[in-house]
PDBQT receptor file of N, H, CA, C and O in Angstrom, charges set to zero:
ATOM      1  N   UNK A   1     -27.727   3.958 -21.353  1.00  0.00    +0.000 N 
ATOM      2  CA  UNK A   1     -27.893   4.999 -20.358  1.00  0.00    +0.000 C 
ATOM      3  C   UNK A   1     -28.225   4.373 -19.010  1.00  0.00    +0.000 C 
ATOM      4  O   UNK A   1     -27.593   4.685 -18.001  1.00  0.00    +0.000 OA
ATOM      5  N   UNK A   2     -29.203   3.503 -18.996  1.00  0.00    +0.000 N 
ATOM      6  H   UNK A   2     -29.717   3.250 -19.815  1.00  0.00    +0.000 HD
ATOM      7  CA  UNK A   2     -29.650   2.912 -17.751  1.00  0.00    +0.000 C 
ATOM      8  C   UNK A   2     -28.553   2.035 -17.133  1.00  0.00    +0.000 C 
ATOM      9  O   UNK A   2     -28.342   2.063 -15.921  1.00  0.00    +0.000 OA
ATOM     10  N   UNK A   3     -27.865   1.268 -17.960  1.00  0.00    +0.000 N 
ATOM     11  H   UNK A   3     -28.037   1.245 -18.945  1.00  0.00    +0.000 HD
ATOM     12  CA  UNK A   3     -26.793   0.408 -17.474  1.00  0.00    +0.000 C 
ATOM     13  C   UNK A   3     -25.652   1.236 -16.889  1.00  0.00    +0.000 C 
ATOM     14  O   UNK A   3     -25.047   0.857 -15.886  1.00  0.00    +0.000 OA
ATOM     15  N   UNK A   4     -25.369   2.353 -17.518  1.00  0.00    +0.000 N 
ATOM     16  H   UNK A   4     -25.860   2.661 -18.333  1.00  0.00    +0.000 HD
ATOM     17  CA  UNK A   4     -24.279   3.208 -17.052  1.00  0.00    +0.000 C 
ATOM     18  C   UNK A   4     -24.561   3.722 -15.647  1.00  0.00    +0.000 C 
ATOM     19  O   UNK A   4     -23.663   3.748 -14.805  1.00  0.00    +0.000 OA
ATOM     20  N   UNK A   5     -25.799   4.130 -15.387  1.00  0.00    +0.000 N 
ATOM     21  H   UNK A   5     -26.528   4.109 -16.071  1.00  0.00    +0.000 HD
ATOM     22  CA  UNK A   5     -26.157   4.631 -14.054  1.00  0.00    +0.000 C 
ATOM     23  C   UNK A   5     -25.965   3.548 -13.006  1.00  0.00    +0.000 C 
ATOM     24  O   UNK A   5     -25.421   3.809 -11.933  1.00  0.00    +0.000 OA
ATOM     25  N   UNK A   6     -26.401   2.352 -13.305  1.00  0.00    +0.000 N 
ATOM     26  H   UNK A   6     -26.843   2.140 -14.176  1.00  0.00    +0.000 HD
ATOM     27  CA  UNK A   6     -26.272   1.252 -12.355  1.00  0.00    +0.000 C 
ATOM     28  C   UNK A   6     -24.805   0.902 -12.111  1.00  0.00    +0.000 C 
ATOM     29  O   UNK A   6     -24.400   0.646 -10.977  1.00  0.00    +0.000 OA
ATOM     30  N   UNK A   7     -24.018   0.892 -13.178  1.00  0.00    +0.000 N 
ATOM     31  H   UNK A   7     -24.347   1.099 -14.099  1.00  0.00    +0.000 HD
ATOM     32  CA  UNK A   7     -22.600   0.578 -13.028  1.00  0.00    +0.000 C 
ATOM     33  C   UNK A   7     -21.868   1.656 -12.224  1.00  0.00    +0.000 C 
ATOM     34  O   UNK A   7     -21.017   1.342 -11.391  1.00  0.00    +0.000 OA
ATOM     35  N   UNK A   8     -22.199   2.920 -12.473  1.00  0.00    +0.000 N 
ATOM     36  H   UNK A   8     -22.890   3.175 -13.149  1.00  0.00    +0.000 HD
ATOM     37  CA  UNK A   8     -21.569   4.010 -11.722  1.00  0.00    +0.000 C 
ATOM     38  C   UNK A   8     -21.960   3.956 -10.249  1.00  0.00    +0.000 C 
ATOM     39  O   UNK A   8     -21.126   4.167  -9.368  1.00  0.00    +0.000 OA
ATOM     40  N   UNK A   9     -23.228   3.674  -9.991  1.00  0.00    +0.000 N 
ATOM     41  H   UNK A   9     -23.906   3.503 -10.706  1.00  0.00    +0.000 HD
ATOM     42  CA  UNK A   9     -23.702   3.565  -8.610  1.00  0.00    +0.000 C 
ATOM     43  C   UNK A   9     -22.999   2.403  -7.900  1.00  0.00    +0.000 C 
ATOM     44  O   UNK A   9     -22.576   2.535  -6.751  1.00  0.00    +0.000 OA
ATOM     45  N   UNK A  10     -22.882   1.283  -8.583  1.00  0.00    +0.000 N 
ATOM     46  H   UNK A  10     -23.225   1.176  -9.516  1.00  0.00    +0.000 HD
ATOM     47  CA  UNK A  10     -22.207   0.115  -8.014  1.00  0.00    +0.000 C 
ATOM     48  C   UNK A  10     -20.744   0.428  -7.712  1.00  0.00    +0.000 C 
ATOM     49  O   UNK A  10     -20.229   0.040  -6.663  1.00  0.00    +0.000 OA
ATOM     50  N   UNK A  11     -20.077   1.124  -8.621  1.00  0.00    +0.000 N 
ATOM     51  H   UNK A  11     -20.495   1.439  -9.472  1.00  0.00    +0.000 HD
ATOM     52  CA  UNK A  11     -18.663   1.471  -8.438  1.00  0.00    +0.000 C 
ATOM     53  C   UNK A  11     -18.486   2.406  -7.242  1.00  0.00    +0.000 C 
ATOM     54  O   UNK A  11     -17.548   2.246  -6.460  1.00  0.00    +0.000 OA
ATOM     55  N   UNK A  12     -19.391   3.389  -7.098  1.00  0.00    +0.000 N 
ATOM     56  H   UNK A  12     -20.153   3.519  -7.733  1.00  0.00    +0.000 HD
ATOM     57  CA  UNK A  12     -19.320   4.310  -5.953  1.00  0.00    +0.000 C 
ATOM     58  C   UNK A  12     -19.518   3.574  -4.637  1.00  0.00    +0.000 C 
ATOM     59  O   UNK A  12     -18.770   3.788  -3.684  1.00  0.00    +0.000 OA
ATOM     60  N   UNK A  13     -20.528   2.703  -4.582  1.00  0.00    +0.000 N 
ATOM     61  H   UNK A  13     -21.136   2.528  -5.357  1.00  0.00    +0.000 HD
ATOM     62  CA  UNK A  13     -20.810   1.956  -3.355  1.00  0.00    +0.000 C 
ATOM     63  C   UNK A  13     -19.655   1.031  -2.990  1.00  0.00    +0.000 C 
ATOM     64  O   UNK A  13     -19.301   0.904  -1.818  1.00  0.00    +0.000 OA
ATOM     65  N   UNK A  14     -19.075   0.393  -3.987  1.00  0.00    +0.000 N 
ATOM     66  H   UNK A  14     -19.363   0.497  -4.939  1.00  0.00    +0.000 HD
ATOM     67  CA  UNK A  14     -17.956  -0.522  -3.736  1.00  0.00    +0.000 C 
ATOM     68  C   UNK A  14     -16.735   0.239  -3.216  1.00  0.00    +0.000 C 
ATOM     69  O   UNK A  14     -16.053  -0.223  -2.301  1.00  0.00    +0.000 OA
ATOM     70  N   UNK A  15     -16.465   1.404  -3.803  1.00  0.00    +0.000 N 
ATOM     71  H   UNK A  15     -17.019   1.779  -4.547  1.00  0.00    +0.000 HD
ATOM     72  CA  UNK A  15     -15.334   2.222  -3.356  1.00  0.00    +0.000 C 
ATOM     73  C   UNK A  15     -15.552   2.693  -1.919  1.00  0.00    +0.000 C 
ATOM     74  O   UNK A  15     -14.616   2.737  -1.121  1.00  0.00    +0.000 OA
ATOM     75  N   UNK A  16     -16.792   3.043  -1.600  1.00  0.00    +0.000 N 
ATOM     76  H   UNK A  16     -17.553   3.008  -2.248  1.00  0.00    +0.000 HD
ATOM     77  CA  UNK A  16     -17.111   3.491  -0.247  1.00  0.00    +0.000 C 
ATOM     78  C   UNK A  16     -16.926   2.351   0.755  1.00  0.00    +0.000 C 
ATOM     79  O   UNK A  16     -16.389   2.567   1.842  1.00  0.00    +0.000 OA
ATOM     80  N   UNK A  17     -17.360   1.153   0.407  1.00  0.00    +0.000 N 
ATOM     81  H   UNK A  17     -17.796   0.977  -0.475  1.00  0.00    +0.000 HD
ATOM     82  CA  UNK A  17     -17.198  -0.001   1.293  1.00  0.00    +0.000 C 
ATOM     83  C   UNK A  17     -15.727  -0.331   1.513  1.00  0.00    +0.000 C 
ATOM     84  O   UNK A  17     -15.320  -0.665   2.625  1.00  0.00    +0.000 OA
ATOM     85  N   UNK A  18     -14.931  -0.236   0.451  1.00  0.00    +0.000 N 
ATOM     86  H   UNK A  18     -15.261   0.036  -0.453  1.00  0.00    +0.000 HD
ATOM     87  CA  UNK A  18     -13.495  -0.501   0.579  1.00  0.00    +0.000 C 
ATOM     88  C   UNK A  18     -12.833   0.522   1.498  1.00  0.00    +0.000 C 
ATOM     89  O   UNK A  18     -11.964   0.171   2.296  1.00  0.00    +0.000 OA
ATOM     90  N   UNK A  19     -13.240   1.777   1.388  1.00  0.00    +0.000 N 
ATOM     91  H   UNK A  19     -13.947   2.061   0.740  1.00  0.00    +0.000 HD
ATOM     92  CA  UNK A  19     -12.690   2.830   2.247  1.00  0.00    +0.000 C 
ATOM     93  C   UNK A  19     -13.050   2.573   3.710  1.00  0.00    +0.000 C 
ATOM     94  O   UNK A  19     -12.211   2.746   4.595  1.00  0.00    +0.000 OA
ATOM     95  N   UNK A  20     -14.298   2.159   3.969  1.00  0.00    +0.000 N 
ATOM     96  H   UNK A  20     -14.980   2.018   3.251  1.00  0.00    +0.000 HD
ATOM     97  CA  UNK A  20     -14.721   1.837   5.332  1.00  0.00    +0.000 C 
ATOM     98  C   UNK A  20     -13.914   0.672   5.893  1.00  0.00    +0.000 C 
ATOM     99  O   UNK A  20     -13.532   0.687   7.063  1.00  0.00    +0.000 OA
ATOM    100  N   UNK A  21     -13.656  -0.331   5.070  1.00  0.00    +0.000 N 
ATOM    101  H   UNK A  21     -13.967  -0.343   4.120  1.00  0.00    +0.000 HD
ATOM    102  CA  UNK A  21     -12.856  -1.476   5.516  1.00  0.00    +0.000 C 
ATOM    103  C   UNK A  21     -11.445  -1.044   5.879  1.00  0.00    +0.000 C 
ATOM    104  O   UNK A  21     -10.889  -1.505   6.877  1.00  0.00    +0.000 OA
ATOM    105  N   UNK A  22     -10.856  -0.153   5.067  1.00  0.00    +0.000 N 
ATOM    106  H   UNK A  22     -11.307   0.221   4.257  1.00  0.00    +0.000 HD
ATOM    107  CA  UNK A  22      -9.503   0.342   5.350  1.00  0.00    +0.000 C 
ATOM    108  C   UNK A  22      -9.466   1.075   6.683  1.00  0.00    +0.000 C 
ATOM    109  O   UNK A  22      -8.566   0.861   7.495  1.00  0.00    +0.000 OA
ATOM    110  N   UNK A  23     -10.454   1.942   6.904  1.00  0.00    +0.000 N 
ATOM    111  H   UNK A  23     -11.186   2.115   6.244  1.00  0.00    +0.000 HD
ATOM    112  CA  UNK A  23     -10.495   2.706   8.151  1.00  0.00    +0.000 C 
ATOM    113  C   UNK A  23     -10.692   1.786   9.347  1.00  0.00    +0.000 C 
ATOM    114  O   UNK A  23     -10.069   1.984  10.390  1.00  0.00    +0.000 OA
ATOM    115  N   UNK A  24     -11.542   0.794   9.207  1.00  0.00    +0.000 N 
ATOM    116  H   UNK A  24     -12.049   0.634   8.359  1.00  0.00    +0.000 HD
ATOM    117  CA  UNK A  24     -11.809  -0.129  10.309  1.00  0.00    +0.000 C 
ATOM    118  C   UNK A  24     -10.578  -0.978  10.615  1.00  0.00    +0.000 C 
ATOM    119  O   UNK A  24     -10.301  -1.283  11.774  1.00  0.00    +0.000 OA
ATOM    120  N   UNK A  25      -9.851  -1.353   9.581  1.00  0.00    +0.000 N 
ATOM    121  H   UNK A  25     -10.077  -1.105   8.639  1.00  0.00    +0.000 HD
ATOM    122  CA  UNK A  25      -8.660  -2.186   9.747  1.00  0.00    +0.000 C 
ATOM    123  C   UNK A  25      -7.573  -1.444  10.525  1.00  0.00    +0.000 C 
ATOM    124  O   UNK A  25      -6.848  -2.054  11.310  1.00  0.00    +0.000 OA
ATOM    125  N   UNK A  26      -7.457  -0.136  10.313  1.00  0.00    +0.000 N 
ATOM    126  H   UNK A  26      -8.047   0.360   9.675  1.00  0.00    +0.000 HD
ATOM    127  CA  UNK A  26      -6.424   0.667  10.964  1.00  0.00    +0.000 C 
ATOM    128  C   UNK A  26      -6.828   1.178  12.343  1.00  0.00    +0.000 C 
ATOM    129  O   UNK A  26      -6.044   1.859  13.003  1.00  0.00    +0.000 OA
ATOM    130  N   UNK A  27      -8.027   0.861  12.777  1.00  0.00    +0.000 N 
ATOM    131  H   UNK A  27      -8.663   0.307  12.240  1.00  0.00    +0.000 HD
ATOM    132  CA  UNK A  27      -8.516   1.349  14.063  1.00  0.00    +0.000 C 
ATOM    133  C   UNK A  27      -7.747   0.686  15.202  1.00  0.00    +0.000 C 
ATOM    134  O   UNK A  27      -7.559  -0.531  15.204  1.00  0.00    +0.000 OA
ATOM    135  N   UNK A  28      -7.303   1.488  16.170  1.00  0.00    +0.000 N 
ATOM    136  H   UNK A  28      -7.456   2.477  16.168  1.00  0.00    +0.000 HD
ATOM    137  CA  UNK A  28      -6.557   0.957  17.306  1.00  0.00    +0.000 C 
ATOM    138  C   UNK A  28      -7.502   0.773  18.489  1.00  0.00    +0.000 C 
ATOM    139  O   UNK A  28      -8.445   1.544  18.665  1.00  0.00    +0.000 OA
ATOM    140  N   UNK A  29      -7.243  -0.244  19.289  1.00  0.00    +0.000 N 
ATOM    141  H   UNK A  29      -6.476  -0.870  19.145  1.00  0.00    +0.000 HD
ATOM    142  CA  UNK A  29      -8.086  -0.485  20.451  1.00  0.00    +0.000 C 
ATOM    143  C   UNK A  29      -7.717   0.487  21.565  1.00  0.00    +0.000 C 
ATOM    144  O   UNK A  29      -6.577   0.943  21.657  1.00  0.00    +0.000 OA
ATOM    145  N   UNK A  30      -8.689   0.795  22.402  1.00  0.00    +0.000 N 
ATOM    146  H   UNK A  30      -9.615   0.425  22.328  1.00  0.00    +0.000 HD
ATOM    147  CA  UNK A  30      -8.447   1.706  23.521  1.00  0.00    +0.000 C 
ATOM    148  C   UNK A  30      -7.947   0.928  24.724  1.00  0.00    +0.000 C 
ATOM    149  O   UNK A  30      -8.244  -0.256  24.886  1.00  0.00    +0.000 OA
ATOM    150  N   UNK A  31      -7.192   1.604  25.553  1.00  0.00    +0.000 N 
ATOM    151  H   UNK A  31      -6.951   2.565  25.421  1.00  0.00    +0.000 HD
ATOM    152  CA  UNK A  31      -6.629   0.984  26.739  1.00  0.00    +0.000 C 
ATOM    153  C   UNK A  31      -7.529   1.319  27.928  1.00  0.00    +0.000 C 
ATOM    154  O   UNK A  31      -7.786   2.492  28.197  1.00  0.00    +0.000 OA
ATOM    155  N   UNK A  32      -8.005   0.307  28.633  1.00  0.00    +0.000 N 
ATOM    156  H   UNK A  32      -7.796  -0.647  28.414  1.00  0.00    +0.000 HD
ATOM    157  CA  UNK A  32      -8.909   0.514  29.762  1.00  0.00    +0.000 C 
ATOM    158  C   UNK A  32      -8.174   1.223  30.887  1.00  0.00    +0.000 C 
ATOM    159  O   UNK A  32      -7.107   0.786  31.316  1.00  0.00    +0.000 OA
ATOM    160  N   UNK A  33      -8.751   2.318  31.360  1.00  0.00    +0.000 N 
ATOM    161  H   UNK A  33      -9.618   2.674  31.011  1.00  0.00    +0.000 HD
ATOM    162  CA  UNK A  33      -8.159   3.052  32.473  1.00  0.00    +0.000 C 
ATOM    163  C   UNK A  33      -6.912   3.823  32.107  1.00  0.00    +0.000 C 
ATOM    164  O   UNK A  33      -6.106   4.124  32.988  1.00  0.00    +0.000 OA
ATOM    165  N   UNK A  34      -6.725   4.148  30.862  1.00  0.00    +0.000 N 
ATOM    166  H   UNK A  34      -7.379   3.903  30.147  1.00  0.00    +0.000 HD
ATOM    167  CA  UNK A  34      -5.492   4.791  30.408  1.00  0.00    +0.000 C 
ATOM    168  C   UNK A  34      -5.321   6.197  30.976  1.00  0.00    +0.000 C 
ATOM    169  O   UNK A  34      -4.202   6.605  31.287  1.00  0.00    +0.000 OA
ATOM    170  N   UNK A  35      -6.395   6.924  31.112  1.00  0.00    +0.000 N 
ATOM    171  H   UNK A  35      -7.304   6.592  30.859  1.00  0.00    +0.000 HD
ATOM    172  CA  UNK A  35      -6.302   8.306  31.578  1.00  0.00    +0.000 C 
ATOM    173  C   UNK A  35      -6.807   8.467  33.005  1.00  0.00    +0.000 C 
ATOM    174  O   UNK A  35      -7.276   9.543  33.375  1.00  0.00    +0.000 OA
ATOM    175  N   UNK A  36      -6.720   7.427  33.800  1.00  0.00    +0.000 N 
ATOM    176  H   UNK A  36      -6.338   6.553  33.499  1.00  0.00    +0.000 HD
ATOM    177  CA  UNK A  36      -7.110   7.525  35.199  1.00  0.00    +0.000 C 
ATOM    178  C   UNK A  36      -8.593   7.391  35.453  1.00  0.00    +0.000 C 
ATOM    179  O   UNK A  36      -9.050   7.734  36.544  1.00  0.00    +0.000 OA
ATOM    180  N   UNK A  37      -9.356   6.917  34.512  1.00  0.00    +0.000 N 
ATOM    181  H   UNK A  37      -8.985   6.639  33.626  1.00  0.00    +0.000 HD
ATOM    182  CA  UNK A  37     -10.798   6.829  34.689  1.00  0.00    +0.000 C 
ATOM    183  C   UNK A  37     -11.218   5.547  35.386  1.00  0.00    +0.000 C 
ATOM    184  O   UNK A  37     -12.349   5.451  35.864  1.00  0.00    +0.000 OA
ATOM    185  N   UNK A  38     -10.341   4.568  35.455  1.00  0.00    +0.000 N 
ATOM    186  H   UNK A  38      -9.423   4.646  35.067  1.00  0.00    +0.000 HD
ATOM    187  CA  UNK A  38     -10.719   3.286  36.032  1.00  0.00    +0.000 C 
ATOM    188  C   UNK A  38     -10.837   3.364  37.548  1.00  0.00    +0.000 C 
ATOM    189  O   UNK A  38     -11.789   2.836  38.123  1.00  0.00    +0.000 OA
ATOM    190  N   UNK A  39      -9.890   4.009  38.193  1.00  0.00    +0.000 N 
ATOM    191  H   UNK A  39      -9.116   4.437  37.726  1.00  0.00    +0.000 HD
ATOM    192  CA  UNK A  39      -9.907   4.134  39.649  1.00  0.00    +0.000 C 
ATOM    193  C   UNK A  39      -9.962   5.609  40.018  1.00  0.00    +0.000 C 
ATOM    194  O   UNK A  39      -8.990   6.152  40.543  1.00  0.00    +0.000 OA
ATOM    195  N   UNK A  40     -11.086   6.262  39.749  1.00  0.00    +0.000 N 
ATOM    196  H   UNK A  40     -11.875   5.820  39.322  1.00  0.00    +0.000 HD
ATOM    197  CA  UNK A  40     -11.246   7.688  40.012  1.00  0.00    +0.000 C 
ATOM    198  C   UNK A  40     -11.442   7.921  41.501  1.00  0.00    +0.000 C 
ATOM    199  O   UNK A  40     -12.288   7.274  42.117  1.00  0.00    +0.000 OA
ATOM    200  N   UNK A  41     -10.677   8.831  42.091  1.00  0.00    +0.000 N 
ATOM    201  H   UNK A  41      -9.990   9.357  41.590  1.00  0.00    +0.000 HD
ATOM    202  CA  UNK A  41     -10.796   9.167  43.505  1.00  0.00    +0.000 C 
ATOM    203  C   UNK A  41     -11.712  10.374  43.640  1.00  0.00    +0.000 C 
ATOM    204  O   UNK A  41     -11.513  11.389  42.973  1.00  0.00    +0.000 OA
ATOM    205  N   UNK A  42     -12.718  10.262  44.508  1.00  0.00    +0.000 N 
ATOM    206  H   UNK A  42     -12.880   9.438  45.051  1.00  0.00    +0.000 HD
ATOM    207  CA  UNK A  42     -13.669  11.347  44.734  1.00  0.00    +0.000 C 
ATOM    208  C   UNK A  42     -12.975  12.431  45.550  1.00  0.00    +0.000 C 
ATOM    209  O   UNK A  42     -12.319  12.136  46.548  1.00  0.00    +0.000 OA
ATOM    210  N   UNK A  43     -13.121  13.691  45.125  1.00  0.00    +0.000 N 
ATOM    211  H   UNK A  43     -13.654  13.930  44.314  1.00  0.00    +0.000 HD
ATOM    212  CA  UNK A  43     -12.380  14.790  45.735  1.00  0.00    +0.000 C 
ATOM    213  C   UNK A  43     -13.198  15.625  46.707  1.00  0.00    +0.000 C 
ATOM    214  O   UNK A  43     -12.620  16.311  47.549  1.00  0.00    +0.000 OA
ATOM    215  N   UNK A  44     -14.525  15.591  46.621  1.00  0.00    +0.000 N 
ATOM    216  H   UNK A  44     -14.995  15.033  45.937  1.00  0.00    +0.000 HD
ATOM    217  CA  UNK A  44     -15.365  16.406  47.493  1.00  0.00    +0.000 C 
ATOM    218  C   UNK A  44     -16.533  15.582  48.002  1.00  0.00    +0.000 C 
ATOM    219  O   UNK A  44     -16.902  14.576  47.397  1.00  0.00    +0.000 OA
ATOM    220  N   UNK A  45     -17.119  16.011  49.121  1.00  0.00    +0.000 N 
ATOM    221  H   UNK A  45     -16.819  16.829  49.613  1.00  0.00    +0.000 HD
ATOM    222  CA  UNK A  45     -18.332  15.390  49.629  1.00  0.00    +0.000 C 
ATOM    223  C   UNK A  45     -18.085  14.342  50.683  1.00  0.00    +0.000 C 
ATOM    224  O   UNK A  45     -16.980  14.219  51.211  1.00  0.00    +0.000 OA
ATOM    225  N   UNK A  46     -19.126  13.584  50.987  1.00  0.00    +0.000 N 
ATOM    226  H   UNK A  46     -20.023  13.684  50.558  1.00  0.00    +0.000 HD
ATOM    227  CA  UNK A  46     -19.098  12.576  52.040  1.00  0.00    +0.000 C 
ATOM    228  C   UNK A  46     -18.088  11.479  51.735  1.00  0.00    +0.000 C 
ATOM    229  O   UNK A  46     -17.414  10.993  52.644  1.00  0.00    +0.000 OA
ATOM    230  N   UNK A  47     -17.976  11.092  50.502  1.00  0.00    +0.000 N 
ATOM    231  H   UNK A  47     -18.524  11.486  49.764  1.00  0.00    +0.000 HD
ATOM    232  CA  UNK A  47     -17.091   9.992  50.109  1.00  0.00    +0.000 C 
ATOM    233  C   UNK A  47     -15.704  10.471  49.678  1.00  0.00    +0.000 C 
ATOM    234  O   UNK A  47     -15.031   9.791  48.903  1.00  0.00    +0.000 OA
ATOM    235  N   UNK A  48     -15.271  11.628  50.168  1.00  0.00    +0.000 N 
ATOM    236  H   UNK A  48     -15.817  12.180  50.798  1.00  0.00    +0.000 HD
ATOM    237  CA  UNK A  48     -13.984  12.206  49.789  1.00  0.00    +0.000 C 
ATOM    238  C   UNK A  48     -12.850  11.229  50.088  1.00  0.00    +0.000 C 
ATOM    239  O   UNK A  48     -12.766  10.671  51.182  1.00  0.00    +0.000 OA
ATOM    240  N   UNK A  49     -11.976  11.032  49.092  1.00  0.00    +0.000 N 
ATOM    241  H   UNK A  49     -12.044  11.486  48.203  1.00  0.00    +0.000 HD
ATOM    242  CA  UNK A  49     -10.830  10.153  49.257  1.00  0.00    +0.000 C 
ATOM    243  C   UNK A  49     -11.094   8.708  48.883  1.00  0.00    +0.000 C 
ATOM    244  O   UNK A  49     -10.153   7.921  48.781  1.00  0.00    +0.000 OA
ATOM    245  N   UNK A  50     -12.349   8.338  48.676  1.00  0.00    +0.000 N 
ATOM    246  H   UNK A  50     -13.114   8.977  48.759  1.00  0.00    +0.000 HD
ATOM    247  CA  UNK A  50     -12.676   6.959  48.299  1.00  0.00    +0.000 C 
ATOM    248  C   UNK A  50     -12.557   6.788  46.791  1.00  0.00    +0.000 C 
ATOM    249  O   UNK A  50     -12.697   7.742  46.026  1.00  0.00    +0.000 OA
ATOM    250  N   UNK A  51     -12.300   5.563  46.386  1.00  0.00    +0.000 N 
ATOM    251  H   UNK A  51     -12.186   4.787  47.007  1.00  0.00    +0.000 HD
ATOM    252  CA  UNK A  51     -12.251   5.246  44.960  1.00  0.00    +0.000 C 
ATOM    253  C   UNK A  51     -13.678   4.977  44.487  1.00  0.00    +0.000 C 
ATOM    254  O   UNK A  51     -14.400   4.177  45.081  1.00  0.00    +0.000 OA
ATOM    255  N   UNK A  52     -14.072   5.652  43.416  1.00  0.00    +0.000 N 
ATOM    256  H   UNK A  52     -13.485   6.302  42.933  1.00  0.00    +0.000 HD
ATOM    257  CA  UNK A  52     -15.427   5.508  42.879  1.00  0.00    +0.000 C 
ATOM    258  C   UNK A  52     -15.563   4.141  42.224  1.00  0.00    +0.000 C 
ATOM    259  O   UNK A  52     -14.916   3.863  41.214  1.00  0.00    +0.000 OA
ATOM    260  N   UNK A  53     -16.400   3.294  42.795  1.00  0.00    +0.000 N 
ATOM    261  H   UNK A  53     -16.926   3.519  43.615  1.00  0.00    +0.000 HD
ATOM    262  CA  UNK A  53     -16.681   1.985  42.212  1.00  0.00    +0.000 C 
ATOM    263  C   UNK A  53     -18.192   1.804  42.145  1.00  0.00    +0.000 C 
ATOM    264  O   UNK A  53     -18.938   2.752  42.388  1.00  0.00    +0.000 OA
ATOM    265  N   UNK A  54     -18.643   0.615  41.821  1.00  0.00    +0.000 N 
ATOM    266  H   UNK A  54     -18.036  -0.154  41.623  1.00  0.00    +0.000 HD
ATOM    267  CA  UNK A  54     -20.070   0.359  41.646  1.00  0.00    +0.000 C 
ATOM    268  C   UNK A  54     -20.876   0.629  42.910  1.00  0.00    +0.000 C 
ATOM    269  O   UNK A  54     -21.992   1.139  42.816  1.00  0.00    +0.000 OA
ATOM    270  N   UNK A  55     -20.355   0.306  44.079  1.00  0.00    +0.000 N 
ATOM    271  H   UNK A  55     -19.449  -0.109  44.155  1.00  0.00    +0.000 HD
ATOM    272  CA  UNK A  55     -21.100   0.488  45.330  1.00  0.00    +0.000 C 
ATOM    273  C   UNK A  55     -21.414   1.954  45.582  1.00  0.00    +0.000 C 
ATOM    274  O   UNK A  55     -22.552   2.299  45.900  1.00  0.00    +0.000 OA
ATOM    275  N   UNK A  56     -20.424   2.812  45.445  1.00  0.00    +0.000 N 
ATOM    276  H   UNK A  56     -19.499   2.532  45.186  1.00  0.00    +0.000 HD
ATOM    277  CA  UNK A  56     -20.622   4.239  45.699  1.00  0.00    +0.000 C 
ATOM    278  C   UNK A  56     -21.514   4.853  44.632  1.00  0.00    +0.000 C 
ATOM    279  O   UNK A  56     -22.402   5.643  44.953  1.00  0.00    +0.000 OA
ATOM    280  N   UNK A  57     -21.296   4.508  43.378  1.00  0.00    +0.000 N 
ATOM    281  H   UNK A  57     -20.575   3.866  43.118  1.00  0.00    +0.000 HD
ATOM    282  CA  UNK A  57     -22.069   5.097  42.293  1.00  0.00    +0.000 C 
ATOM    283  C   UNK A  57     -23.530   4.672  42.345  1.00  0.00    +0.000 C 
ATOM    284  O   UNK A  57     -24.397   5.458  41.966  1.00  0.00    +0.000 OA
ATOM    285  N   UNK A  58     -23.836   3.462  42.797  1.00  0.00    +0.000 N 
ATOM    286  H   UNK A  58     -23.131   2.823  43.105  1.00  0.00    +0.000 HD
ATOM    287  CA  UNK A  58     -25.222   3.011  42.907  1.00  0.00    +0.000 C 
ATOM    288  C   UNK A  58     -25.956   3.799  43.981  1.00  0.00    +0.000 C 
ATOM    289  O   UNK A  58     -27.138   4.097  43.809  1.00  0.00    +0.000 OA
ATOM    290  N   UNK A  59     -25.299   4.146  45.085  1.00  0.00    +0.000 N 
ATOM    291  H   UNK A  59     -24.338   3.903  45.224  1.00  0.00    +0.000 HD
ATOM    292  CA  UNK A  59     -25.925   4.890  46.167  1.00  0.00    +0.000 C 
ATOM    293  C   UNK A  59     -26.274   6.311  45.755  1.00  0.00    +0.000 C 
ATOM    294  O   UNK A  59     -27.232   6.877  46.282  1.00  0.00    +0.000 OA
ATOM    295  N   UNK A  60     -25.534   6.902  44.836  1.00  0.00    +0.000 N 
ATOM    296  H   UNK A  60     -24.756   6.443  44.407  1.00  0.00    +0.000 HD
ATOM    297  CA  UNK A  60     -25.774   8.284  44.418  1.00  0.00    +0.000 C 
ATOM    298  C   UNK A  60     -26.982   8.401  43.504  1.00  0.00    +0.000 C 
ATOM    299  O   UNK A  60     -27.615   9.457  43.472  1.00  0.00    +0.000 OA
ATOM    300  N   UNK A  61     -27.323   7.367  42.766  1.00  0.00    +0.000 N 
ATOM    301  H   UNK A  61     -26.809   6.509  42.791  1.00  0.00    +0.000 HD
ATOM    302  CA  UNK A  61     -28.437   7.440  41.804  1.00  0.00    +0.000 C 
ATOM    303  C   UNK A  61     -29.735   7.255  42.460  1.00  0.00    +0.000 C 
ATOM    304  O   UNK A  61     -30.772   7.288  41.797  1.00  0.00    +0.000 OA
TER     305      UNK A  61
């Protein structure tokens, strides 16, 4: 009885780890700036028309 519980638990954990490995292996990398987030242009305010970079964002905080 006791051995069976340990073996079943081990089998479940191993299957779960294998599934995680499969999912991680198929994961695709993201493309930097793919949706226009890299060079965002400010649309309103004092900095209208400027590209949002570190200098502008630091001044706002």
